Every structure is written in structure tokens, then in C-alpha cells.
N, C-alpha and C positions, 0 to 999 in steps of 0.2 A: 496212197497210204497216209495216214495221219502223221504229221511231223513230230508229234509228241511221242509216238511209239517207236520211231526210227532208232534213237539211241538205245532204248531198252532192248530192242531186238538185236542190234549189233553187239552189245555187251553179252547177251546170252549166247551168241554164236562164238564169241571169243573164249568162252569158258567151256570146260568139259568135265564130266564126272568120271573119276577113275577109282579103282579098288586096289589097295596096296597088296602086293603078292606076299608080304611078310606077315602083317598083322590082320589083313582082311578088311580093314576099315575103309569106308568110302568117303571121298572128299572131292571138292571142286577145285580144279586147277586151270591155269591158263593153257590154252591149246598150244601144243608144240608140234614140230615136224616129226615125221616117222623116224624112229631110231634115236630120239633124244630121251634124256632121263628126267623123271619126276622125283622129287624128294617128298616122302610121306610126311604129312603135317602132324601126325600123332606119334609115330615111332622114329621118324628120321631116316628110314630105310630108303635106299635109292633104287627105283625100279624103272624099267624101260617101256616105252610105248611100243606095242606090238604092231607090226606092219599088217596091212589088210590085203 
């Protein structure tokens, strides 16, 4: 793999796109473990990562 692309791929893996359960807006967040909370960037609502 090209060393130039490695940091870009690693940063993409660390981020995840989630939808707020309160306002329904989608935003990108840092990946968290199952059961941890995210704070919505638009309305501030706190919502939980659902387990798989």
C-alpha cells in the first residue's frame, strides 16, 4: 500500500457516521465502544450507540 494513503485510511476508520434519534440529522463522530453515548452536534441530544 502506498504510504501516502495509510494515514487517510486510518482516519476514515476512526470516524463513523451516526443519525441522531432526536432531530434525525446525520453527522460524523469519533468511533466509540458499544454502549457509549454520542452528543448530537446540531441539537446537543445525547444518544447511545446500539449494540450489534
